C-alpha positions as CSV (number, residue, x, y, z in Angstrom):
1,M,123.7,116.9,122.0
2,H,121.5,114.0,121.1
3,T,118.4,115.9,122.3
4,I,118.6,118.0,119.0
5,I,119.0,114.9,117.0
6,E,116.0,113.2,118.9
7,K,113.8,116.2,118.4
8,S,114.6,116.2,114.7
9,K,113.7,112.5,114.5
10,E,110.1,113.5,115.5
11,H,109.9,115.9,112.6
12,Y,111.3,113.4,110.3
13,E,108.7,110.8,111.5
14,K,105.9,113.4,110.9
15,T,107.2,113.9,107.4
16,I,107.1,110.2,106.7
17,E,103.6,109.8,108.2
18,Y,102.3,112.8,106.2
19,L,103.8,111.3,103.0
20,K,102.1,108.0,103.7
21,H,98.8,109.7,104.2
22,D,99.3,111.9,101.2
23,I,100.0,109.1,98.8
24,S,97.2,106.9,100.2
25,S,94.9,109.1,98.1
26,L,96.6,108.1,94.9
27,R,94.6,105.5,93.1
28,T,95.9,102.1,92.4
29,G,94.3,99.2,90.5
30,R,91.8,98.8,93.3
31,V,89.9,101.9,94.5
32,S,90.2,102.7,98.2
33,P,87.9,104.7,100.5
34,S,90.9,107.0,101.2
35,L,90.4,108.5,97.8
36,V,87.3,110.3,99.1
37,E,87.7,110.4,102.9
38,A,89.2,114.0,103.0
39,I,86.8,115.6,100.5
40,Q,85.3,118.7,102.3
41,V,81.5,118.7,102.4
42,E,79.6,121.8,103.1
43,S,76.6,120.9,105.2
44,Y,74.6,122.6,108.0
45,G,76.7,125.8,107.5
46,T,80.1,124.1,108.3
47,S,82.7,122.2,106.3
48,S,83.5,118.7,107.3
49,E,85.5,115.9,105.9
50,L,83.4,113.2,104.2
51,M,84.6,110.5,106.5
52,Q,83.1,112.3,109.4
53,L,79.6,112.4,107.7
54,A,79.3,109.0,106.2
55,A,80.3,105.3,106.1
56,I,82.6,104.7,103.1
57,T,83.2,101.3,101.8
58,S,84.6,99.7,98.6
59,P,82.3,96.7,97.9
60,E,84.0,96.0,94.5
61,P,87.5,96.7,93.2
62,Q,86.2,99.7,91.0
63,T,83.4,101.0,93.2
64,I,83.1,103.1,96.4
65,A,79.9,103.3,98.3
66,I,79.0,106.2,100.5
67,K,76.3,105.9,103.0
68,P,75.7,109.2,104.9
69,W,74.7,109.1,108.6
70,D,72.0,111.7,107.9
71,K,70.1,111.3,104.6
72,N,69.5,115.0,104.4
73,I,73.1,115.7,103.4
74,L,73.0,113.3,100.4
75,K,72.9,116.3,97.9
76,D,75.7,118.1,99.8
77,I,77.9,115.1,99.5
78,E,77.0,114.7,95.8
79,K,77.8,118.3,95.2
80,A,81.2,118.0,97.0
81,I,82.2,115.0,95.1
82,Q,81.3,116.6,91.8
83,A,83.4,119.6,92.8
84,S,86.4,117.5,93.8
85,D,89.3,116.7,91.4
86,L,88.2,113.0,91.1
87,N,86.5,113.8,87.7
88,I,83.8,111.3,88.4
89,N,80.0,111.5,88.5
90,P,78.3,110.1,91.7
91,V,75.3,107.9,91.3
92,V,72.7,108.5,93.9
93,D,70.8,105.2,94.8
94,S,68.0,106.1,97.4
95,D,70.2,106.6,100.6
96,L,73.5,105.6,99.1
97,I,76.0,107.2,96.7
98,R,78.0,105.0,94.4
99,L,81.2,106.0,92.6
100,N,82.1,103.8,89.8
101,F,85.8,104.3,88.7
102,P,86.9,103.3,85.3
103,S,89.9,101.0,85.0
104,L,93.2,102.8,84.9
105,T,94.9,103.1,81.5
106,E,98.6,102.9,80.9
107,E,98.6,106.7,80.4
108,S,96.7,107.5,83.6
109,R,99.0,105.1,85.6
110,K,102.1,107.1,84.3
111,E,100.4,110.3,85.3
112,L,99.8,108.9,88.8
113,V,103.5,107.9,89.0
114,K,104.5,111.5,88.0
115,T,102.2,112.8,90.8
116,L,103.8,110.2,93.2
117,H,107.3,111.3,92.4
118,K,106.4,114.9,93.0
119,K,105.0,114.0,96.4
120,L,108.2,112.0,97.2
121,E,110.4,114.9,96.2
122,D,108.3,117.3,98.4
123,A,108.9,114.9,101.3
124,R,112.7,114.9,100.6
125,I,112.6,118.7,100.4
126,A,110.9,118.8,103.8
127,L,113.7,116.6,105.2
128,R,116.4,118.7,103.8
129,S,114.9,121.9,105.1
130,Q,114.6,120.4,108.6
131,R,118.1,119.2,108.3
132,E,119.4,122.7,107.5
133,K,117.6,124.1,110.5
134,I,119.1,121.5,112.9
135,K,122.5,122.0,111.3
136,E,122.2,125.7,112.0
137,D,121.3,124.9,115.6
138,I,124.3,122.7,116.1
139,I,126.6,125.3,114.7
140,S,125.1,128.0,116.9
141,L,125.6,125.8,119.9
142,E,129.3,125.5,119.1
143,K,129.6,129.2,118.7
144,S,128.0,129.8,122.1
145,K,130.5,127.4,123.5
146,E,127.8,124.9,124.7
147,I,129.4,122.1,122.7
148,T,133.0,121.4,121.5
149,E,134.1,121.2,117.9
150,D,134.3,117.4,118.2
151,D,130.7,117.3,119.4
152,R,129.7,119.5,116.5
153,F,131.3,117.1,114.0
154,Q,129.8,114.1,115.6
155,A,126.3,115.6,115.8
156,L,126.5,116.7,112.1
157,K,127.6,113.2,111.2
158,D,124.7,111.6,113.1
159,L,122.3,114.1,111.5
160,D,123.5,113.1,108.0
161,T,123.2,109.5,108.8
162,M,119.7,109.9,110.1
163,T,118.8,112.0,107.1
164,K,120.1,109.4,104.7
165,D,118.1,106.7,106.5
166,Y,114.9,108.6,106.2
167,N,115.6,109.4,102.5
168,E,115.9,105.6,102.1
169,K,112.5,105.2,103.8
170,I,111.0,107.7,101.4
171,K,112.5,105.8,98.5
172,E,111.1,102.4,99.7
173,I,107.6,103.9,100.3
174,G,107.7,105.4,96.8
175,Q,108.8,102.1,95.1
176,E,106.0,100.2,96.9
177,K,103.4,102.7,95.8
178,E,104.7,102.8,92.2
179,E,104.4,99.0,92.0
180,E,100.8,99.2,93.3
181,I,100.0,101.8,90.8
182,M,101.6,100.0,87.8
183,K,100.2,96.6,88.8
184,I,97.3,95.6,86.5
């Protein structure tokens, strides 16, 4: 019986990892290279993530520097950044692209927190849908006489406990990120 719960734990972990990756692109007081790493750049006839085409650093709290491995794709990277939802104009400086981010205002911080809450809710929804699938699997095991009624009750109890624990993890991750966003 515990194999079903163990398999679901893998899905829950993947949901948490995806959430962490997803909210890492939300801007806090200090800009992070993760803001631009996943931007898709069209170069040489293919689409690649920016992190595969350039070295990305944050030399100052409000600046990101992008140094492409190949200087020929400088214009492609610039175009991709302009097309992204960052709403920032890249500054090309010989073989380097600089992104200067303005300081966050109170209003923009609140908007980021709203976005964060939406991403947290999406993660909770993913956990709930996974929980429902597993619950159906457990019930079907009981109907096919592979487990007893007591086993079903215990498995559902274990599943609910695990789901509650992962929802707490989501809540903690969200609180940490919200503090980072609101910190001036």
